[in-house]
SETIRO-912178 format. One record per atom (N, C-alpha, C, O): x, y, z. Coordinates in steps of 0.05 Angstrom, whole numbers, padded with zeros to 5 digits, always signed. Example, Ala and Ser with C-alpha at 12.3 -4.5 7.8 and 13.67 -1.06 7.14 Angstrom:
REM residues 2
+00264-00114+00156 +00246-00090+00156 +00264-00066+00156 +00285-00066+00169 +00257-00045+00142 +00273-00021+00143 +00258+00001+00157 +00268+00023+00161 
END
This chain:
REM residues 220
+01344+01883+01343 +01371+01895+01337 +01392+01878+01349 +01390+01869+01372 +01412+01872+01332 +01434+01854+01342 +01448+01870+01365 +01450+01894+01364 +01457+01854+01386 +01468+01865+01405 +01497+01875+01398 +01513+01862+01384 +01503+01900+01407 +01529+01913+01401 +01552+01899+01416 +01548+01890+01439 +01575+01898+01405 +01598+01891+01420 +01607+01904+01444 +01603+01929+01445 +01618+01896+01462 +01623+01911+01485 +01649+01929+01482 +01651+01952+01492 +01667+01917+01466 +01691+01931+01459 +01698+01929+01427 +01685+01914+01413 +01717+01944+01419 +01724+01944+01391 +01755+01947+01392 +01766+01965+01405 +01770+01929+01378 +01763+01908+01362 +01753+01887+01383 +01762+01888+01406 +01736+01868+01376 +01726+01848+01392 +01743+01829+01406 +01737+01819+01428 +01767+01823+01392 +01785+01807+01407 +01799+01816+01432 +01812+01801+01447 +01797+01843+01435 +01809+01857+01460 +01785+01853+01483 +01790+01862+01505 +01763+01842+01480 +01744+01841+01503 +01758+01824+01527 +01771+01804+01523 +01752+01834+01550 +01763+01821+01574 +01748+01795+01574 +01727+01789+01563 +01764+01777+01592 +01754+01749+01596 +01738+01748+01621 +01737+01769+01635 +01725+01727+01628 +01709+01725+01649 +01721+01735+01678 +01710+01750+01694 +01745+01722+01680 +01761+01730+01704 +01766+01760+01707 +01765+01772+01728 +01771+01771+01683 +01776+01801+01686 +01749+01816+01691 +01749+01837+01703 +01728+01805+01683 +01701+01821+01687 +01696+01813+01712 +01685+01832+01724 +01701+01792+01728 +01693+01789+01754 +01712+01802+01772 +01703+01807+01795 +01737+01809+01766 +01752+01825+01782 +01742+01857+01778 +01744+01873+01796 +01733+01863+01757 +01718+01890+01756 +01696+01890+01769 +01691+01913+01778 +01678+01872+01774 +01653+01871+01787 +01657+01872+01816 +01641+01884+01830 +01679+01859+01825 +01686+01858+01852 +01694+01887+01864 +01686+01898+01885 +01712+01897+01846 +01719+01924+01855 +01700+01945+01854 +01702+01962+01872 +01681+01947+01836 +01662+01968+01835 +01640+01960+01854 +01623+01977+01860 +01638+01935+01865 +01616+01930+01884 +01625+01942+01913 +01609+01941+01932 +01647+01951+01913 +01660+01962+01942 +01653+01990+01943 +01645+02004+01924 +01658+01999+01969 +01649+02029+01974 +01664+02046+01956 +01688+02045+01951 +01644+02066+01946 +01657+02089+01929 +01645+02116+01941 +01621+02120+01943 +01665+02132+01948 +01654+02155+01966 +01667+02179+01954 +01690+02180+01945 +01647+02201+01955 +01655+02225+01945 +01676+02239+01962 +01670+02243+01986 +01701+02247+01952 +01722+02257+01966 +01724+02289+01964 +01729+02303+01985 +01721+02300+01941 +01727+02329+01937 +01715+02338+01911 +01715+02324+01891 +01705+02366+01913 +01701+02376+01886 +01718+02402+01886 +01717+02420+01903 +01733+02401+01867 +01755+02423+01862 +01751+02440+01842 +01751+02432+01819 +01747+02467+01849 +01744+02487+01830 +01765+02502+01828 +01763+02522+01813 +01790+02498+01842 +01814+02510+01839 +01837+02491+01845 +01833+02472+01860 +01860+02495+01835 +01885+02483+01840 +01887+02476+01867 +01892+02453+01872 +01883+02495+01888 +01887+02491+01917 +01865+02470+01926 +01870+02456+01945 +01846+02469+01915 +01824+02449+01925 +01828+02418+01916 +01815+02400+01924 +01849+02415+01897 +01852+02387+01889 +01859+02370+01912 +01875+02379+01929 +01849+02346+01914 +01860+02330+01937 +01887+02319+01931 +01895+02317+01907 +01903+02310+01952 +01928+02300+01947 +01930+02280+01928 +01911+02264+01926 +01952+02278+01910 +01951+02258+01891 +01968+02233+01902 +01992+02231+01904 +01949+02212+01910 +01958+02191+01925 +01950+02163+01912 +01966+02145+01909 +01926+02162+01904 +01914+02139+01892 +01917+02139+01860 +01917+02160+01849 +01919+02118+01847 +01918+02121+01814 +01888+02131+01810 +01868+02123+01822 +01890+02151+01789 +01867+02159+01782 +01861+02157+01752 +01878+02159+01735 +01831+02152+01748 +01821+02150+01721 +01801+02175+01718 +01784+02179+01734 +01805+02191+01696 +01788+02214+01694 +01769+02210+01667 +01777+02202+01646 +01743+02219+01673 +01724+02216+01651 +01721+02246+01643 +01715+02264+01658 +01726+02247+01614 +01722+02274+01600 +01706+02269+01577 +01701+02247+01567 +01695+02293+01567 +01676+02291+01545 +01663+02316+01541 +01665+02332+01559 +01648+02321+01519 +01634+02343+01515 +01612+02343+01537 +01607+02324+01551 +01601+02369+01539 +01581+02374+01554 +01556+02354+01547 +01551+02349+01523 +01542+02344+01566 +01518+02329+01564 +01525+02299+01547 +01508+02287+01534 +01549+02291+01550 +01557+02267+01537 +01550+02241+01551 +01548+02219+01541 +01547+02249+01579 +01537+02225+01596 +01559+02216+01614 +01561+02192+01618 +01577+02234+01625 +01598+02225+01643 +01588+02218+01668 +01595+02198+01679 +01570+02234+01678 +01559+02228+01707 +01543+02201+01705 +01545+02183+01722 +01527+02199+01683 +01510+02175+01685 +01529+02151+01683 +01524+02130+01696 +01551+02152+01666 +01568+02131+01664 +01582+02120+01690 +01584+02096+01696 +01593+02144+01706 +01603+02137+01734 +01582+02128+01753 +01589+02115+01773 +01557+02133+01749 +01537+02121+01765 +01531+02092+01757 +01524+02075+01774 +01534+02087+01732 +01528+02060+01721 +01551+02040+01730 +01548+02017+01737 +01576+02053+01730 +01601+02035+01734 +01595+02028+01764 +01596+02004+01770 +01590+02046+01782 +01588+02042+01810 +01562+02030+01821 +01560+02024+01845 +01541+02025+01802 +01518+02020+01813 +01504+02037+01831 +01489+02027+01848 +01510+02063+01829 +01495+02082+01848 +01482+02105+01834 +01496+02121+01822 +01456+02107+01835 +01446+02125+01817 +01449+02154+01822 +01442+02170+01804 +01459+02162+01845 +01461+02188+01851 +01490+02196+01861 +01494+02218+01872 +01510+02177+01856 +01537+02185+01863 +01549+02210+01851 +01561+02227+01864 +01543+02210+01825 +01551+02235+01809 +01526+02247+01802 +01507+02232+01796 +01524+02273+01802 +01502+02288+01796 +01495+02287+01765 +01512+02293+01748 +01470+02279+01758 +01462+02280+01729 +01445+02301+01723 +01429+02308+01740 +01447+02312+01701 +01431+02334+01694 +01427+02337+01664 +01447+02333+01649 +01405+02343+01655 +01402+02348+01624 +01411+02374+01617 +01410+02380+01593 +01419+02390+01633 +01428+02419+01627 +01459+02417+01622 +01474+02409+01641 +01470+02423+01597 +01498+02421+01591 +01511+02440+01610 +01501+02461+01616 +01537+02430+01621 +01553+02444+01637 +01545+02446+01667 +01554+02464+01681 +01531+02429+01676 +01520+02429+01702 +01543+02420+01720 +01544+02431+01742 +01562+02403+01714 +01583+02395+01726 +01606+02419+01720 +01615+02423+01698 +01612+02434+01742 +01631+02455+01741 +01655+02456+01758 +01667+02477+01764 +01659+02432+01765 +01687+02429+01781 +01697+02401+01776 +01682+02386+01764 +01718+02393+01785 +01730+02366+01783 +01719+02350+01808 +01725+02359+01831 +01706+02330+01805 +01692+02315+01825 +01709+02286+01830 +01711+02268+01813 +01719+02286+01854 +01735+02261+01860 +01721+02241+01876 +01709+02248+01896 +01722+02214+01867 +01707+02193+01883 +01728+02171+01886 +01741+02160+01868 +01731+02166+01915 +01752+02141+01921 +01736+02115+01919 +01715+02111+01931 +01748+02096+01901 +01733+02071+01900 +01752+02049+01913 +01773+02041+01903 +01740+02040+01939 +01754+02020+01953 +01781+02028+01965 +01797+02012+01975 +01785+02054+01963 +01810+02064+01973 +01833+02052+01957 +01855+02047+01967 +01828+02047+01932 +01845+02036+01913 +01851+02050+01886 +01871+02048+01873 +01827+02067+01881 +01827+02080+01856 +01811+02106+01860 +01793+02108+01876 +01819+02125+01846 +01803+02153+01846 +01791+02155+01818 +01805+02154+01797 +01765+02159+01818 +01748+02163+01794 +01745+02194+01795 +01737+02205+01816 +01750+02209+01773 +01748+02236+01770 +01729+02244+01749 +01733+02237+01726 +01707+02259+01755 +01686+02266+01738 +01693+02294+01730 +01692+02311+01747 +01701+02301+01705 +01711+02327+01696 +01688+02342+01683 +01669+02332+01672 +01691+02372+01687 +01670+02386+01671 +01671+02382+01643 +01692+02378+01632 +01647+02383+01628 +01647+02380+01601 +01658+02403+01585 +01658+02426+01594 +01668+02398+01563 +01674+02419+01544 +01656+02423+01523 +01640+02404+01517 +01656+02447+01507 +01636+02456+01488 +01614+02473+01501 +01620+02488+01520 +01589+02470+01492 +01567+02486+01502 +01560+02478+01531 +01559+02455+01539 +01557+02500+01547 +01552+02500+01575 +01534+02520+01581 +01536+02542+01570 +01514+02515+01599 +01497+02534+01611 +01508+02550+01635 +01497+02550+01657 +01531+02565+01628 +01547+02581+01647 +01559+02603+01637 +01561+02603+01613 +01568+02622+01649 +01583+02648+01635 +01608+02640+01623 +01619+02619+01630 +01618+02656+01605 +01643+02650+01591 +01666+02648+01606 +01685+02633+01601 +01663+02668+01630 +01687+02669+01649 +01689+02643+01665 +01711+02633+01670 +01665+02631+01675 +01664+02609+01689 +01677+02584+01674 +01694+02569+01683 +01664+02581+01647 +01674+02560+01631 +01703+02563+01623 +01716+02542+01620 +01715+02586+01620 +01742+02591+01616 +01758+02581+01639 +01779+02569+01635 +01746+02586+01666 +01761+02578+01688 +01763+02551+01693 +01785+02541+01698 +01742+02536+01691 +01744+02507+01696 +01758+02494+01670 +01769+02472+01673 +01758+02505+01650 +01770+02492+01626 +01801+02496+01631 +01815+02475+01628 +01812+02516+01638 +01840+02518+01647 +01846+02499+01669 +01864+02483+01666 +01833+02500+01691 +01837+02481+01714 +01839+02452+01703 +01857+02437+01710 +01819+02444+01685 +01817+02418+01676 +01845+02411+01660 +01857+02389+01662 +01852+02431+01643 +01875+02427+01625 +01902+02424+01642 +01920+02410+01635 +01902+02439+01666 +01928+02438+01683 +01928+02410+01695 +01949+02397+01694 +01903+02401+01707 +01901+02375+01716 +01910+02355+01700 +01927+02340+01708 +01899+02353+01674 +01905+02332+01656 +01936+02329+01649 +01947+02308+01647 +01948+02353+01646 +01974+02358+01637 +01995+02346+01660 +02015+02333+01655 +01988+02354+01684 +02005+02352+01707 +02000+02337+01729 +02014+02340+01749 +01979+02318+01728 +01972+02305+01749 +01992+02277+01754 +01989+02259+01737 +02006+02273+01770 +02026+02252+01769 +02013+02224+01774 +02026+02203+01769 +01988+02224+01783 +01977+02196+01790 +01956+02191+01771 +01941+02172+01776 +01953+02206+01749 +01931+02203+01726 +01936+02178+01713 +01957+02179+01700 +01925+02155+01712 +01936+02133+01698 +01921+02133+01669 +01933+02123+01650 +01896+02143+01667 +01881+02144+01639 +01860+02164+01640 +01849+02169+01661 +01856+02173+01618 +01833+02191+01610 +01812+02176+01594 +01816+02170+01571 +01789+02169+01607 +01769+02158+01590 +01753+02180+01576 +01739+02196+01589 +01754+02183+01549 +01747+02205+01534 +01722+02195+01520 +01721+02178+01502 +01700+02208+01531 +01673+02198+01525 +01662+02214+01496 +01664+02238+01493 +01653+02197+01480 +01639+02204+01456 +01613+02198+01447 +01609+02174+01442 +01595+02214+01445 +01569+02204+01439 +01567+02190+01414 +01573+02202+01393 +01558+02162+01414 +01554+02147+01393 +01538+02156+01371 +01543+02147+01348 +01519+02174+01376 +01502+02183+01356 +01515+02204+01337 +01505+02210+01315 +01540+02215+01349 +01550+02235+01330 +01578+02229+01325 +01589+02242+01307 +01594+02210+01338 +01619+02207+01332 +01641+02229+01344 +01633+02247+01360 +01665+02227+01336 +01685+02251+01344 +01677+02274+01328 +01672+02272+01304 +01675+02295+01343 +01670+02323+01333 +01694+02341+01335 +01715+02333+01346 +01692+02362+01326 +01711+02386+01325 +01720+02392+01354 +01744+02392+01361 +01699+02397+01370 +01703+02401+01399 +01721+02379+01414 +01734+02385+01434 +01722+02354+01401 +01738+02335+01415 +01768+02336+01407 +01785+02329+01423 +01772+02344+01384 +01799+02341+01375 +01821+02361+01389 +01844+02352+01389 +01816+02384+01400 +01836+02399+01416 +01842+02381+01438 +01867+02377+01440 +01828+02369+01454 +01835+02352+01478 +01851+02327+01471 +01869+02318+01486 +01845+02317+01448 +01859+02294+01438 +01886+02305+01432 +01905+02292+01442 +01891+02324+01418 +01916+02335+01413 +01931+02344+01437 +01955+02340+01437 +01919+02355+01455 +01932+02364+01481 +01943+02338+01497 +01966+02337+01507 +01924+02318+01497 +01936+02293+01510 +01955+02278+01497 +01970+02263+01509 +01956+02282+01469 +01978+02271+01452 +02003+02281+01461 +02022+02266+01467 +02004+02311+01461 +02024+02327+01464 +02036+02321+01494 +02061+02319+01497 +02020+02317+01514 +02025+02313+01540 +02036+02286+01546 +02050+02280+01566 +02028+02270+01527 +02034+02238+01528 +02020+02226+01553 +02030+02211+01569 +01993+02236+01554 +01975+02226+01573 +01957+02204+01561 +01943+02210+01542 +01956+02180+01569 +01944+02158+01557 +01909+02162+01560 +01898+02167+01581 +01898+02160+01534 +01866+02165+01537 +01854+02144+01521 +01866+02133+01503 +01832+02137+01526 +01815+02116+01514 +01786+02125+01509 +01773+02136+01526 +01778+02119+01482 +01749+02128+01477 +01728+02108+01487 +01730+02084+01483 +01710+02119+01498 +01688+02107+01507 +01661+02119+01491 +01654+02142+01493 +01650+02102+01476 +01625+02110+01462 +01605+02107+01479 +01603+02085+01492 +01587+02127+01482 +01563+02126+01504 +01534+02127+01488 +01533+02135+01465 +01516+02119+01500 +01487+02121+01490 +01486+02103+01465 +01473+02112+01446 +01498+02081+01463 +01496+02066+01441 +01469+02052+01439 +01463+02039+01418 +01453+02054+01460 +01424+02041+01456 +01407+02061+01440 +01385+02054+01433 +01417+02084+01436 +01402+02103+01416 +01410+02100+01388 +01400+02115+01372 +01429+02082+01381 +01440+02082+01356 +01435+02055+01341 +01442+02034+01351 +01422+02055+01315 +01420+02028+01303 +01447+02014+01298 +01469+02025+01299 +01443+01990+01294 +01468+01972+01296 +01488+01983+01272 +01512+01988+01276 +01476+01986+01247 +01492+01993+01228 +01504+02017+01231 +01527+02020+01223 +01491+02035+01241 +01503+02064+01245 +01521+02065+01265 +01539+02081+01264 +01520+02047+01288 +01540+02043+01308 +01566+02033+01296 +01587+02044+01303 +01566+02012+01280 +01585+01998+01266 +01602+02019+01251 +01626+02019+01253 +01587+02039+01234 +01602+02058+01219 +01614+02077+01237 +01637+02085+01231 +01602+02085+01260 +01614+02104+01280 +01640+02092+01294 +01659+02106+01300 +01638+02066+01299 +01658+02054+01313 +01683+02051+01293 +01706+02055+01302 +01679+02044+01271 +01698+02040+01250 +01711+02067+01242 +01735+02067+01235 +01698+02086+01242 +01709+02115+01236 +01727+02126+01261 +01748+02137+01258 +01715+02120+01285 +01729+02127+01306 +01756+02112+01311 +01776+02123+01320 +01755+02087+01305 +01782+02071+01306 +01800+02079+01283 +01825+02075+01285 +01790+02089+01263 +01811+02098+01241 +01821+02126+01249 +01842+02134+01240 +01807+02143+01266 +01817+02168+01273 +01836+02167+01298 +01855+02183+01300 +01831+02148+01314 +01849+02145+01338 +01876+02132+01330 +01897+02137+01341 +01874+02116+01310 +01899+02104+01301 +01921+02126+01293 +01945+02119+01290 +01914+02152+01288 +01930+02173+01282 +01941+02186+01305 +01960+02201+01301 +01931+02180+01333 +01940+02191+01354 +01958+02177+01372 +01952+02154+01380 +01980+02188+01380 +02002+02171+01393 +01993+02162+01420 +02000+02140+01428 +01977+02176+01437 +01969+02170+01462 +01942+02155+01465 +01934+02146+01487 +01930+02152+01445 +01904+02139+01444 +01905+02109+01444 +01915+02098+01425 +01895+02095+01466 +01892+02072+01469 +01878+02058+01443 +01859+02070+01433 +01884+02037+01433 +01871+02022+01413 +01844+02011+01414 +01830+02009+01394 +01837+02004+01439 +01812+01991+01445 +01790+02012+01452 +01794+02030+01468 +01767+02007+01439 +01744+02027+01444 +01725+02010+01460 +01721+01986+01456 +01713+02025+01479 +01690+02015+01497 +01665+02024+01483 +01664+02047+01473 +01644+02006+01483 +01620+02016+01472 +01598+02010+01496 +01594+01988+01505 +01585+02034+01505 +01570+02031+01530 +01541+02044+01526 +01535+02060+01507 +01527+02037+01544 +01502+02051+01550 +01493+02049+01579 +01487+02029+01591 +01494+02074+01590 +01489+02076+01622 +01463+02068+01625 +01457+02056+01645 +01444+02073+01606 +01412+02068+01608 +01408+02037+01611 +01394+02027+01628 +01421+02022+01591 +01415+01992+01590 +01437+01974+01603 +01433+01950+01606 +01460+01985+01610 +01482+01973+01624 +01499+01959+01602 +01517+01944+01610 +01494+01962+01575 +01510+01948+01554 +01541+01961+01558 +01546+01984+01562 +01559+01941+01556 +01586+01947+01558 +01599+01954+01586 +01623+01958+01589 +01581+01956+01606 +01591+01968+01633 +01608+01945+01647 +01626+01952+01662 +01603+01920+01642 +01621+01901+01652 +01650+01901+01641 +01670+01900+01656 +01651+01903+01615 +01676+01904+01603 +01690+01932+01611 +01714+01932+01615 +01679+01952+01614 +01691+01978+01620 +01700+01975+01653 +01722+01983+01661 +01682+01963+01668 +01697+01958+01695 +01718+01944+01693 +01738+01951+01705 +01720+01923+01678 +01745+01905+01676 +01768+01923+01667 +01789+01921+01680 +01766+01939+01649 +01787+01955+01639 +01797+01975+01658 +01821+01981+01658 +01777+01988+01675 +01786+02007+01695 +01800+01992+01715 +01821+02001+01724 +01791+01966+01725 +01800+01951+01747 +01829+01942+01740 +01844+01937+01759 +01836+01940+01715 +01863+01930+01708 +01880+01956+01713 +01904+01954+01711 +01871+01978+01718 +01889+02001+01724 +01892+02008+01751 +01908+02026+01758 +01878+01992+01770 +01878+02001+01797 +01905+01987+01810 +01917+01968+01801 +01911+02002+01836 +01938+01994+01846 +01931+01966+01861 +01949+01954+01872 
END
């Protein structure tokens, strides 16, 4: 199978210097700071923050682990809804990575899901240090109805977000090209969506260097 591009459109791919900057940043210490299940538990808003959002089981924790090169930094589970709080990780004391609970189906009570969903919405709308939301979309399925409310909310709140297609190793090249084109067409209608799409596989490492470069560009 032809190797998938790391970003779309291809001309927005980072150059070698940008990738090296990303590699160097993510090679440094990344430490768990806090797991917040309430507003009071949120850590102080000091460092620039990059949040990772997406449907339950889309691969947020796996992607955070792949970016940092640490297999167990963020907890990975095959059970949807295992991440039930906002998990904060300090990267080189320059950037905060935030692993958000998944939305959609979750193996938890409706009350718990509603609670963490409201907390996540308040965080996304009101966090002053939030630089960008990386919105993860499973490349096997593309943007689904469950994704559109959060996209609309981020548009309304004027919070910058960027689509990251995950699990591209599981998608034939032609199907991936169709999914990428459809995704690009849809985000063109959204005012807060960044036009560059990242294509990634936490399993094979595809697109990880380019995503590191993109995140590093947002660091202080």
